[in-house]
N, C-alpha and C positions, 0 to 999 in steps of 0.2 A: 594495464588493467588486469584484474584478477579473474582467473577461470572460475566460472560459477560452480563447477562440480567440486572445487576445493573447499567451499563453504557448506558444511553440513547444516542441518536444521538448528542444532544447539549453538554452533559457532555463529551462525547468522543471527540468531536470537540475541546472543551476547552483543554482537556488533550493533544491532538495531537499538538495544538498550543504551549503549555508549553514545550513539548519535542523539537519542532523545534527551539524555542527561546533559550533554554538551559541556561537561566539566570533568576534570580528572577524578577517577574513582578507583577504589581498590577491589581486589577479588571478592571480599565479603559483600560489598555493596552490589557488585555485579551478580553474585549468587542470589541475593534477595530480589534485586530488581528484575532479573531475567528468569526468575523461577527455576534456578538450577538446583541440583540435588546436594551439592557440597562445594566448599571453596576450592577444592582441588579440581573439580570439573570446570569451574569458572577460570581458574588459573590456566588450565590446559587450553581452554578456548581463547583466552587472552594471549597466550604465547603463540598460538597458531595465527591469530590476527596480527601479532607483531612480526612473525616470520613472513606473512604475506605483504607486509608494508602498509597495512590499513590503520594500524594503531601504533602509538609510541608510548614508551614507558618513561616516566620522568624520574628525577632523583629521589623522590619520596615513595617509589614503588607504586605509583598510581598510573593509570592508563587513560589516554585520551585519543580520540579519533584524529588520524592524520589525513586520511583521504575518504571522501564520501562516495561510495559506489552503490549501485542498485542491482538487484537480482532480476533475471529475465522474467518479464510479466508484471513487474512492479515499478512504481515511479515515486520518487521522493516529492512530497509537497510540504515544504518547511521541514519539520523534524518528524513528519509522519510518513510512513511507507504505506502506499495504497496500491491495490491492483490496478493495472492499466484498464481492465474491463470496466471498472467503476467510473473512470473518466468518460469512456464512451457511453456508458449508461446514463450519466448525468447530461451529456450532450443531447442524447435522444429525449430525455425528460425536458430539457430546454426547448427542443423543437416541438414537443407535444404541447407545452405551455403556449408557444407561439401559434400553433394550430388551433388550440381552444380559444385564444384571443381573437383569432380571425372568425371562428365559428359563432361565437356568442352574438356579435352584432347581426349576423345573418339570421340567427334564430329569433332575435328580438324584433327584427323588422318583418320577419315572415318570408324572407327571400328563399328561393329554392337553392338547395345545396346539391351539387353533383355527387353521383355515386363514387366517383374517383377520389373525392375528398374524404369520404368515409373510409375508403380502402386505405388511403394514405395514413389516416389516424390509426387504423388497426395495425398496419405495418409498423408504425412508430411505437405503439404500445408494446407489440410483440418484441421488437428489437430492443427497446429499453429493458424489458423484463429479462430477456436472454442475457444481456450484458450484465445486469445487476445480479442475477443468479450466479453467473460465472464468477463475478467479483466476490460474492459471498463464499462460494466454494474455494476460491483461492485463499481467502482470509482464514477460513476454517483449516485449510491445509497448512497454512503458515503457523497456526497456533499449535499444531501437533509436533 
C-alpha cells in the first residue's frame, strides 16, 4: 500500500483522472484532463505514480492505472472518489426520510407524537447537516 503523504495534491489529481478515464492516456491528455499547467508537470506526476507502483507505462508511452488506492477520508464509488463523510450524511438523510414516513401517518390521523420523536428528528437533521458540510469541505480541499 502507498503511504498517503507520498501523494501530493497534483499527483493524486493525476491519479484520480487516470482512474476516471480507465484507458491508457499520454501526458498531454493527463495535462488537459487533470488541469495541470504543462505536459512536463503531468509527466513528472506520472513518473511518480509509476515509481509508487500505481500506474504502468505501456509500449506506446501511455499510462494506465495498475492498482486502485484511496486517500484517507475518501472512498471510491465506481470511478468516483467521494468523501467518507458524504456516505454518513446520506445515511442520516435516509434515516430522516424513514422518520418522516413514520411521522406523516401520525399527523394525518391526529395521533399524539412524543417529544422524544421530535428530538430524534432534530438530532438526525443536525447530524446529516454536519456530515454533508464536512463532505463539502473535503471536496473543496481536494479541488485545490
